[in-house]
C-alpha positions in Angstrom: -0.2 -0.1 0.1 2.9 2.2 0.1 2.8 3.2 -3.5 -1.0 3.7 -3.2 0.0 6.2 -0.6 2.5 8.0 -2.8 0.1 8.0 -5.7 -2.7 9.8 -3.7 0.3 12.3 -2.6 1.0 12.8 -5.8 -1.8 13.5 -7.4 -3.0 15.7 -4.6 0.2 17.5 -4.5 0.0 18.0 -8.7 -3.5 19.6 -8.4 -2.6 22.1 -5.6 0.6 23.5 -7.8 -0.9 23.2 -11.1 -4.0 25.4 -9.5 -1.0 27.8 -8.6 0.9 28.1 -11.6 -1.9 28.6 -13.9 -2.9 31.6 -11.6 0.9 32.8 -11.6 0.8 32.4 -15.6 3.4 29.9 -14.8 3.1 26.1 -17.3 1.3 24.1 -14.6 4.3 20.9 -15.6 7.1 23.1 -13.9 5.1 23.1 -10.6 4.8 19.4 -11.0 8.4 18.8 -11.6 9.2 21.4 -8.3 6.8 19.2 -6.4 8.2 16.1 -7.1 12.3 17.7 -6.5 10.5 18.7 -3.3 9.1 15.7 -2.0 11.8 13.6 -3.6 15.3 12.5 -2.4 16.6 16.2 -2.9 14.9 17.7 -0.2 12.1 16.1 1.7 12.5 12.3 0.8 9.0 11.5 1.2 8.3 9.6 -2.1 11.7 7.4 -3.4 11.4 6.3 -7.2 10.6 3.0 -7.4 9.6 0.2 -10.1 6.1 1.0 -9.7 6.3 5.1 -10.1 8.7 4.6 -13.4 6.0 2.2 -15.1 3.6 5.2 -14.5 5.3 7.8 -15.8 6.2 5.5 -19.1 2.9 5.1 -19.4 2.1 8.8 -18.9 4.8 9.8 -21.8 3.4 7.0 -24.6 -0.5 8.5 -23.7 1.1 12.1 -23.8 2.6 12.0 -27.0 -0.2 9.5 -28.4 -2.5 12.7 -27.8 0.2 15.0 -29.3 -0.4 12.4 -32.3 -4.1 12.4 -32.2 -4.1 16.7 -32.4 -0.9 16.7 -34.9 -1.9 18.1 -38.2 -0.4 15.1 -40.5 -0.4 17.5 -43.8 1.2 19.9 -41.9 4.2 17.1 -41.0 4.4 16.3 -44.4 4.8 19.8 -45.4 7.4 20.4 -43.1 9.1 16.7 -42.9 12.0 18.6 -45.1 12.7 21.4 -42.1 12.1 19.1 -39.0 15.6 17.2 -40.4 17.2 20.0 -40.8 16.4 21.4 -37.9 17.1 17.8 -36.0 20.4 17.3 -37.8 22.0 20.5 -36.5 20.2 20.4 -33.0 22.1 17.6 -32.7 25.8 18.5 -34.2 25.6 21.2 -31.7 25.6 19.8 -28.7 27.5 17.0 -29.5 30.0 19.2 -30.8 30.7 22.0 -28.0 29.2 20.0 -24.7 31.7 17.4 -25.7 35.0 19.8 -26.2 33.5 21.4 -22.7 33.5 18.3 -20.9 36.8 17.9 -22.6 38.5 20.9 -21.2 36.8 20.7 -17.5 39.0 17.4 -17.7 36.7 14.5 -18.7 38.3 11.5 -21.0 37.3 12.1 -24.9 34.7 9.1 -24.9 33.2 10.3 -22.1 32.9 13.5 -23.1 31.7 12.5 -26.4 29.5 10.4 -24.7 27.9 13.9 -22.6 28.1 15.2 -25.9 25.5 12.9 -27.1 23.2 12.9 -24.1 22.3 16.4 -24.7 22.1 16.0 -28.3 18.6 14.3 -27.1 15.7 16.3 -27.1 12.4 15.1 -25.0 9.1 16.9 -26.3 7.0 16.1 -23.8 6.9 19.3 -21.8 7.1 21.2 -25.4 3.9 19.2 -26.2 2.3 20.9 -23.2 3.4 24.0 -23.6 2.4 24.3 -27.1 -1.0 22.6 -26.2 -1.6 25.5 -24.1 -1.1 28.2 -26.5 -3.0 26.0 -29.1 0.1 26.1 -30.7 1.1 22.1 -31.7 -0.8 21.5 -35.4 1.1 25.1 -36.2 3.9 24.8 -38.5 6.2 25.4 -35.7 4.6 22.7 -33.6 4.6 20.4 -36.6 8.3 21.3 -36.7 9.4 20.2 -33.4 7.4 17.2 -33.6 8.7 15.5 -36.4 12.6 17.1 -35.3 12.1 15.4 -31.9 10.8 12.1 -33.8 14.4 12.2 -36.1 16.2 13.5 -32.9 14.8 10.5 -31.3 15.8 7.8 -34.0 19.6 9.8 -34.3 20.1 9.7 -30.7 19.8 5.9 -31.0 22.0 5.1 -33.7 24.9 7.8 -31.7 23.9 5.6 -28.3 24.1 2.4 -30.3 27.8 3.4 -31.8 29.1 4.4 -28.7 28.1 1.3 -26.6 29.4 -1.2 -29.7 32.9 1.1 -29.8 33.2 0.9 -25.6 32.6 -2.8 -25.9 35.4 -3.4 -28.8 37.5 -1.4 -27.1 37.3 -4.0 -24.0 37.5 -6.6 -25.5 33.9 -7.5 -25.6 31.5 -8.6 -28.8 28.5 -5.9 -29.1 25.7 -6.5 -27.4 23.5 -4.9 -30.6 24.2 -6.2 -33.9 23.5 -2.3 -35.0 23.2 -3.7 -38.8 20.1 -5.7 -37.6 18.8 -2.7 -35.7 18.5 -0.3 -38.2 16.8 -2.6 -40.7 14.2 -3.4 -38.0 13.7 0.1 -37.6 13.3 0.8 -40.8 10.6 -2.3 -40.9 8.8 -0.3 -38.1 8.3 2.7 -39.8 6.9 0.9 -42.8 5.0 -0.8 -41.0 3.8 2.4 -39.5 2.5 3.8 -43.2 0.4 0.5 -43.2 -0.9 1.3 -39.9 -1.8 4.9 -40.9 -3.3 3.6 -43.9 -4.7 0.9 -43.3 -4.9 -1.2 -40.3 -6.0 1.6 -37.8 -8.8 2.8 -40.0 -9.6 -1.1 -40.1 -9.4 -2.1 -36.5 -11.9 1.5 -35.5 -14.2 0.8 -37.7 -14.4 -2.9 -36.1 -14.7 -1.3 -32.7 -17.9 0.0 -33.4 -19.7 -3.1 -34.3 -18.9 -4.1 -30.6 -21.3 -3.7 -27.9 -18.6 -3.3 -24.9 -18.1 -0.6 -22.8 -15.8 2.4 -24.6 -15.0 -0.2 -27.1 -13.3 2.6 -29.7 -11.5 4.1 -27.0 -10.4 0.6 -25.8 -9.1 -0.2 -29.3 -7.6 3.2 -29.3 -5.3 2.1 -26.2 -4.4 -1.2 -27.5 -3.0 0.6 -30.9 -1.4 3.0 -28.5 0.4 0.8 -26.2 0.9 -2.0 -28.9 2.6 0.7 -31.5 4.7 1.8 -28.2 5.9 -1.8 -27.6 7.1 -2.7 -30.9 9.2 0.2 -30.8 10.6 -0.6 -27.8 11.1 -3.7 -29.3 13.3 -2.0 -32.2 15.3 -0.1 -29.6 13.2 3.1 -30.1 11.7 5.0 -27.7 7.9 3.5 -26.8 7.5 7.6 -27.4 7.8 7.7 -30.9 5.6 4.4 -31.5 3.1 6.0 -29.6 3.0 9.4 -31.2 2.6 7.7 -34.8 -0.4 5.4 -33.4 -1.7 8.8 -31.9 -1.5 10.1 -35.9 -2.7 7.0 -37.4 -6.3 7.3 -35.1 -6.6 10.8 -36.3 -7.2 9.8 -39.9 -10.3 7.5 -38.6 -14.2 8.6 -37.6 -13.2 8.2 -33.6 -10.7 11.0 -33.5 -13.1 13.0 -31.3 -14.2 10.7 -29.2 -10.9 8.9 -28.6 -9.5 12.6 -27.7 -12.4 13.0 -25.6 -11.9 10.0 -23.5 -7.7 10.0 -23.5 -7.5 13.4 -22.1 -8.9 12.6 -18.5 -6.9 8.9 -18.2 -3.7 10.9 -19.2 -4.1 13.4 -16.9 -5.8 12.5 -14.0 -3.0 10.1 -13.0 -0.2 8.6 -15.7 1.0 12.4 -17.1 1.4 14.2 -14.1 3.4 11.1 -12.5 5.9 11.6 -15.7 6.1 15.0 -14.6 6.9 14.6 -10.5 9.1 11.7 -11.8 11.5 13.8 -13.1 11.7 16.3 -10.0 12.4 12.8 -7.9 15.4 11.8 -10.2 17.3 15.4 -9.3 20.0 15.2 -6.2 22.0 17.9 -4.5 24.3 15.4 -2.6 27.7 17.2 -4.7 25.8 20.0 -5.8 28.1 22.9 -4.2 31.4 21.6 -5.4 29.8 21.0 -8.9 28.0 24.1 -9.2 30.5 25.8 -12.0 30.4 22.5 -13.8 26.4 22.7 -13.7 25.9 26.1 -14.9 28.1 25.8 -17.5 26.6 22.9 -18.7 23.2 24.2 -18.3 23.9 27.3 -20.2 25.1 25.3 -23.1 22.2 22.8 -22.9 19.9 25.6 -23.5 22.2 27.5 -26.3 23.0 25.2 -28.2 19.5 23.6 -29.1 18.3 27.0 -29.3 21.1 28.3 -31.7 21.6 24.2 -33.4 17.3 23.9 -33.9 16.6 27.6 -34.4 19.4 27.9 -37.1 18.2 24.8 -38.6 14.7 26.9 -39.1 16.3 29.6 -40.2 18.2 28.4 -43.2 14.5 26.4 -43.9 12.8 29.5 -44.4 11.4 30.3 -41.4 11.5 33.7 -39.9 13.3 35.0 -36.7 10.0 34.4 -34.1 9.1 31.1 -35.9 12.7 30.2 -35.7 12.7 31.2 -31.9 10.1 29.2 -31.0 11.2 26.0 -32.9 15.0 26.5 -31.0 12.9 26.7 -27.6 10.9 24.1 -28.2 13.7 21.7 -28.5 15.3 22.4 -25.2 14.0 20.0 -22.8 15.9 16.7 -22.5 13.3 15.1 -20.0 13.0 11.8 -20.1 15.0 11.1 -23.7 18.6 12.5 -22.0 17.9 10.5 -18.6 17.0 7.3 -20.4 20.5 7.6 -22.5 22.5 8.7 -19.2 21.2 6.2 -17.7 22.1 3.2 -20.6 24.9 4.8 -20.8 26.2 5.1 -17.2 25.1 1.1 -17.3 27.6 0.4 -19.9 30.4 2.2 -18.2 30.4 5.4 -20.7 29.8 7.9 -17.7 31.8 7.7 -14.7 29.7 7.8 -11.3 31.5 10.9 -10.4 29.4 13.4 -13.1 26.6 10.9 -13.1 24.5 12.7 -10.9 26.2 16.2 -12.0 24.4 15.6 -15.6 21.2 14.4 -14.1 21.3 17.8 -12.2 22.1 19.3 -15.7 19.2 17.6 -17.5 16.4 18.7 -15.0 17.5 22.0 -14.8 17.4 22.7 -18.7 14.1 20.6 -18.8 12.9 23.5 -15.8 14.2 26.4 -17.8 12.7 24.8 -21.3 8.9 25.6 -20.7 9.6 28.9 -19.4 12.0 30.1 -22.4 9.5 28.3 -25.1 6.5 30.4 -23.3 8.5 33.7 -23.8 9.0 32.8 -27.6 5.1 31.6 -28.0 3.9 34.8 -26.1 6.7 37.5 -27.9 4.3 36.1 -31.2 1.1 36.6 -29.2 1.6 40.1 -28.3 2.8 41.3 -31.8 
């Protein structure tokens, strides 16, 4: 029953801080992350990260990205595919180079420095999605570019991590744990299957659900598609969020889009999505904060600037104006679960030493905390004009 009590505390706390944030004009996701920091090991220690919280937050990410896919305009995503790829590439290269060099100057080994660059090349738009939804910009050209770039970014990050783990295993005299060519083939097959899902399978499954007499059959069928695609994506070494995002796009192209959207929002925002944001705060530690303060501040600033300039610069190169480029760059700053997962996997594979692990986690969380404020500033500036 310990988890049940923690769940009740999380849900009550997120409702209170969310209300306070809305009244203060702050994205409520910030309040949820700060709440996680306060009740977590960093401050009060009332709630400790555990397997159940981790499972719930993973479902939260999956549902959040499914809703994002459900609300995305497929025509816009197709239209802005090319700029999304350019934005993703520049948004990955700049952090790898700049933050890798900064870590090397700070005294880390070159391989560890390279891996830190890879960590911060990752983007998690889960928080950006929440802010974009608040401003009704999820289906705008900027929102479509951010979502498309995040998908390309995720694929590139997985490939980079696989290569680094393979190189580390080769240096250590071990056989590679993952067959990279096979992984790439499976990912190509996955995206081929995604096209079939969007074009034929999802419409057929949703049409079949209309004939069922069970309670909320269309919503249950949509959940099957969502979780099934997330599991398949995870099986080919992609983020489950990528699979659920495409599942949302697939369901959005059926007649049951509005019905599913009405049912998924209460499911997600009542339990799972708040736990995801709280869990980001639970990951925060202050054990060696003061001794590493200069390093943390420097890397946090670089984490924000490299994505802002890299992705924003990519958008500018592709013809977006300065305001739109600012929105796209700021929308790609958040690292969130993707960077945390990359850091954890790399730590377990000995790509990152224990000495710097907690500092890197702190930088990820700080950059994630700052991201919604920067994105909100860019959106507010455009609205004011």
